[in-house]
N, C-alpha and C positions, 0 to 999 in steps of 0.2 A: 627293385620293387617299389611301387608308389604306396604312399601311405594311405590308409582307409578315408582319412579326413580329406586328403586331396582328391581322391575318387568321388567321395560323397559331394563335395563342393561343386567339382566339374559337372556331375550328373544333375545335380539340383538345379544349377543354372541352365543347362542344355534343356532339361525337360520342362522347366518352368518357361523359359522363353520360347521353346517350340509350341507351347500351349498358348503363347500370347498372354501370359499373366505377368504383371508387374509384381514387384515385391510386396507392395500394399495389397493388391488383390489376394495374393496367396496368403499373406498374413490374416486377412479376413476369412478366408476359406478354412485355414488351419486353426482359427482362434488363437492366434499369437499376436503379439505387438509387431508393428513393421520393423522396429529396431532390432528385434530378435533375428527375423530372416535376413535382414542386412548384414548384421554382425556374423552370422553363420556364414553367409556368402564370401565375406572377405576373410574369414578364418580368425576373427577376434573372439568368437564364442564357439564352444563344443556343445552340439545339442545333446539332450538327454535322450533316452530311448523313447520316452513319451513324446518328446518333440519330434522326433524322427517319424514315429507313427502318426502323428497329427499331420506331418507334411505330406507322407505317403497317401493318407486318406484324401487330403485335400486335393492332391494331384491325381487321384484315383488310379494308383499304381501299387503293385506289391513293394514291401520295404526293401527287399532285395535288389529291385531295380536302381535304387539310389547308389549301390554298392558294386554294380557290375563294374569290372575293371577297365574296359575300354568300350567304345562304340561297337567295335567289331565283334564283342562278345554278347551284344544284345540278342536274345532270341527274336526271331521275326514276330512271333505272338505278342511280344511286350511292345512292339511299335504300333500306336493306335492311330496315327494320323499321317497324311501325306507330308505335311509340314515337318513332323517330327522326323520322318524318314529323310526328308530332303536335307534337314539340319545335320543329321548323322553322315549322310553321304558327303556333304560339304566338308565336314570335318575330316573325315577319311581322306579325301582327295587333297585337302591342305596338308595333312600329315605326309602323305606320299610325296608331294611336291617339295615340301620342306626337308624331307629326308630323315 
């Protein structure tokens, strides 16, 4: 079973990049310092609940979407763009190929 922190980091990076946001832009939207976003994404910092809520609001997603256990568990209603769907599908294909 994967740790919640690993799932959160993976989902945060995937959603941020699928939306075409840099860490700096996300930090501006979430009213956080860029170093906080960077530290969270490399696992150096554990976000508080307030920080998680700010990130979810900035990404315009429900908080729980940051904790879905795998891309295959995403409800289709949570996928908001063609690019996000493409990113998810590419990851699923890569996982299938890598075994």
